[in-house]
C-alpha positions in Angstrom: 77.6 37.3 145.9 78.5 36.5 149.6 76.3 39.3 151.3 73.3 38.7 148.7 73.9 35.0 148.6 73.5 34.8 145.2 72.1 31.3 144.0 74.2 29.7 141.4 73.5 27.2 138.5 75.1 23.8 137.8 76.5 23.3 134.5 77.3 19.9 133.1 81.0 20.4 133.7 80.2 20.0 137.0 80.7 24.1 138.1 78.5 26.1 139.3 78.0 29.6 138.1 76.3 32.4 140.0 73.2 33.6 138.5 74.4 36.8 138.2 76.8 38.7 137.0 78.4 41.7 136.3 79.3 42.3 132.2 81.9 44.5 130.8 81.5 46.1 127.8 83.3 47.8 125.0 80.7 50.2 124.7 80.9 53.4 127.7 84.2 52.6 128.7 85.9 50.6 131.5 85.7 51.9 135.1 88.2 50.5 137.0 86.6 52.0 140.6 83.3 50.8 139.4 84.5 47.2 139.4 85.9 47.0 142.5 83.5 48.6 144.1 81.4 45.6 142.7 83.6 43.0 143.9 84.6 44.6 147.1 81.4 46.5 148.3 78.9 44.5 145.9 79.9 41.1 146.9 79.8 40.5 142.6 82.3 37.6 142.1 80.8 36.4 138.0 82.9 38.8 136.1 81.7 38.6 132.3 84.0 39.3 129.6 85.4 39.0 126.1 89.0 40.1 123.8 86.5 41.9 122.1 85.9 44.5 125.1 89.9 45.3 125.3 89.6 45.2 129.0 91.1 42.2 129.8 94.2 43.1 131.2 92.6 45.6 133.1 90.0 42.9 135.0 93.0 41.0 135.8 94.2 44.0 137.7 91.3 44.9 139.5 90.9 41.1 139.9 94.6 41.3 141.4 93.5 44.4 143.0 90.2 43.4 145.1 91.4 41.0 147.1 88.7 38.2 146.5 90.6 34.9 146.4 91.1 33.6 143.0 89.0 30.6 144.2 85.9 32.7 145.2 86.0 34.3 141.5 84.1 33.2 138.6 85.5 34.5 135.1 84.2 34.6 131.5 85.9 35.7 128.5 84.9 35.1 125.2 87.3 34.2 122.0 86.5 36.4 118.8 86.0 35.1 115.7 88.8 36.6 113.9 91.0 34.1 116.3 88.6 31.1 115.4 90.5 27.8 113.8 92.5 25.3 115.9 95.7 26.9 116.8 94.2 30.6 116.5 91.7 29.4 119.3 94.3 27.7 121.6 96.6 30.8 121.0 94.0 33.4 121.9 92.6 31.9 124.8 96.0 31.4 126.3 96.6 35.3 125.7 93.1 36.1 127.7 94.7 33.9 130.3 97.8 36.2 130.3 95.8 39.3 129.8 93.7 38.4 132.8 96.5 37.0 135.1 94.6 33.7 135.5 96.0 30.3 135.1 92.7 29.1 134.0 89.0 30.5 133.0 86.3 28.8 134.7 84.3 29.5 130.9 85.3 30.4 127.8 82.8 31.3 124.9 82.6 31.2 121.2 81.7 34.4 120.8 79.5 34.0 117.6 78.5 31.2 115.1 79.4 33.6 112.2 82.9 32.5 110.8 84.2 33.6 107.1 87.5 31.6 106.3 88.1 31.1 102.4 87.4 27.9 100.6 85.9 26.6 104.0 82.6 26.1 105.2 81.3 27.6 108.6 80.1 25.1 110.0 83.8 23.6 109.4 85.3 26.2 110.9 83.1 26.0 113.9 83.8 22.7 114.4 87.5 23.0 114.2 87.1 25.8 116.6 85.2 24.0 119.2 87.4 20.8 119.1 90.3 23.7 120.0 88.0 24.6 123.1 87.4 21.1 123.4 91.0 20.5 124.2 91.7 23.8 126.6 89.1 22.0 128.7 90.0 18.5 129.0 93.5 20.1 129.9 92.0 22.3 132.5 92.9 25.9 130.9 89.1 26.0 130.6 86.8 24.8 133.8 83.9 25.0 131.2 83.3 26.0 127.8 80.5 27.0 126.0 79.2 29.5 123.0 77.6 32.7 122.4 74.7 33.9 120.1 74.6 30.2 119.0 70.9 29.5 117.7 69.3 25.6 117.2 70.8 24.6 114.1 74.3 26.2 115.2 74.0 24.1 118.5 72.5 20.4 116.6 75.7 20.8 114.1 78.3 20.9 117.2 76.3 18.1 118.6 77.0 16.3 115.5 80.5 17.3 114.5 82.0 17.0 118.3 82.2 15.4 121.4 81.4 18.2 124.1 78.2 19.7 124.2 78.6 23.0 125.3 77.8 23.8 129.0 76.6 27.3 128.1 74.5 29.0 125.4 74.9 33.0 126.1 72.5 34.9 124.2 70.4 38.7 124.2 67.1 37.9 126.9 65.3 40.9 128.0 61.3 41.3 128.0 61.4 42.1 124.4 63.4 39.3 123.4 62.3 35.7 125.0 63.5 33.1 122.7 61.3 30.3 124.5 62.2 27.7 121.9 66.2 28.2 121.9 66.0 28.0 125.9 63.7 24.8 126.1 66.1 23.3 123.4 69.1 24.3 125.6 67.3 22.5 129.1 66.3 19.9 127.1 70.1 19.2 126.0 71.9 20.3 129.5 72.9 23.4 128.1 72.8 26.2 130.2 71.1 29.6 129.0 72.7 32.6 129.6 71.2 36.1 128.9 72.5 39.0 128.4 71.3 42.4 127.6 68.8 42.3 130.4 67.1 45.8 130.5 67.0 46.0 126.9 69.6 48.9 126.5 67.0 50.6 129.0 64.0 50.4 126.6 62.3 48.3 129.4 62.7 50.7 132.0 60.4 52.9 131.2 57.8 50.5 129.9 54.3 51.2 131.4 54.7 47.5 132.4 57.5 47.3 134.4 57.1 50.7 136.2 53.4 49.0 137.1 55.3 46.0 138.5 58.4 48.7 139.7 55.9 50.5 141.9 54.3 47.5 143.0 57.0 45.6 144.9 59.0 48.6 145.9 61.5 48.4 143.6 63.8 49.7 140.8 62.2 49.1 137.4 66.2 47.8 136.6 65.4 45.0 139.6 62.4 44.1 138.3 63.7 43.3 134.9 66.6 41.5 136.4 64.2 39.9 138.6 62.9 38.3 136.0 65.3 37.1 134.1 66.7 35.4 137.7 63.7 33.7 138.3 63.3 32.5 134.9 66.5 30.6 135.6 68.6 32.5 133.0 71.8 33.0 134.4 71.9 37.4 134.1 74.6 39.7 133.2 73.7 43.3 133.2 76.3 45.7 132.3 76.9 48.9 134.2 80.2 51.5 135.0 78.2 53.4 137.8 78.6 52.6 141.4 74.9 52.9 142.4 73.2 50.8 139.7 75.8 48.2 140.3 74.7 48.0 143.9 70.9 48.3 142.8 71.5 45.7 139.9 72.6 43.1 143.1 70.0 43.8 144.9 67.3 41.2 143.6 67.4 38.5 145.9 65.0 39.9 148.8 61.7 39.7 146.6 59.8 37.4 144.7 57.9 38.2 141.3 54.2 36.4 141.5 53.8 34.0 139.1 51.0 36.1 137.1 53.7 39.2 136.8 56.1 36.6 135.5 53.6 36.1 133.0 53.1 39.8 132.5 56.3 40.3 131.5 56.9 37.8 129.4 53.9 38.4 127.6 55.9 41.7 125.9 58.0 39.6 124.3 58.1 41.0 120.5 61.1 39.4 119.1 63.0 42.5 119.3 66.5 41.7 118.9 68.8 44.8 120.1 72.6 43.5 119.3 73.3 42.7 115.4 76.6 42.1 114.2 77.7 40.2 111.0 80.8 40.3 108.6 82.8 42.3 108.3 81.8 44.2 111.3 84.0 41.5 113.0 86.6 41.1 111.1 90.0 41.6 112.7 
């Protein structure tokens, strides 16, 4: 964010991803007006979407209308498990680029570790799919590649089966779900950790500790949660279709949480996962 001087995080690909972005979603619809507002008025330069969300073409339209230079933008999208496999993954990526109106993606993620192909193990399908992403990376179509919702054993298998270690792993991360062992593993292996659902689907906003800290720092509960995530070095992508909320979520670089308060929020961890997805819910 130009106006807010949003910090970036270095990926092992050599690229630098803004630590705060705006997440798209298939939940709650899509607001073209809000995305344009984020790009034009809030300085948002990091957009996170996915084929699954069904809005890549709309996101591409907003990018084109925003007037923001392509080289100033970071665009992430994701490969749905229904497109896993070498040729399917290549084709799906090219189609995502076409819908977005982009010649390249800044980051392309495998959306989920599960893979159901008759007669083949999930590990085999993940490896074949990842090799497609490696080729897209080497061809420059994807400037960085990564995964989403992968656990340590999934990442270990990719390391054994393939040649490029994922540049980023995007996982649910909020005060009630802080998978520190996974965070530590990623950092040890030069994998940037990205976090989605930073407000715990709004459940963190009325927690007494978050509300108490919001009062202390004269900030909103949402800003406290996002600042906690950012200050922990996590690439954070809150979602909203409301202009005032988007602006609020961006205004987190003018204050600093004290170490004791960071730890106070971290103590809320209760392994409360809010995102659950399993076959056949993602089939097709």
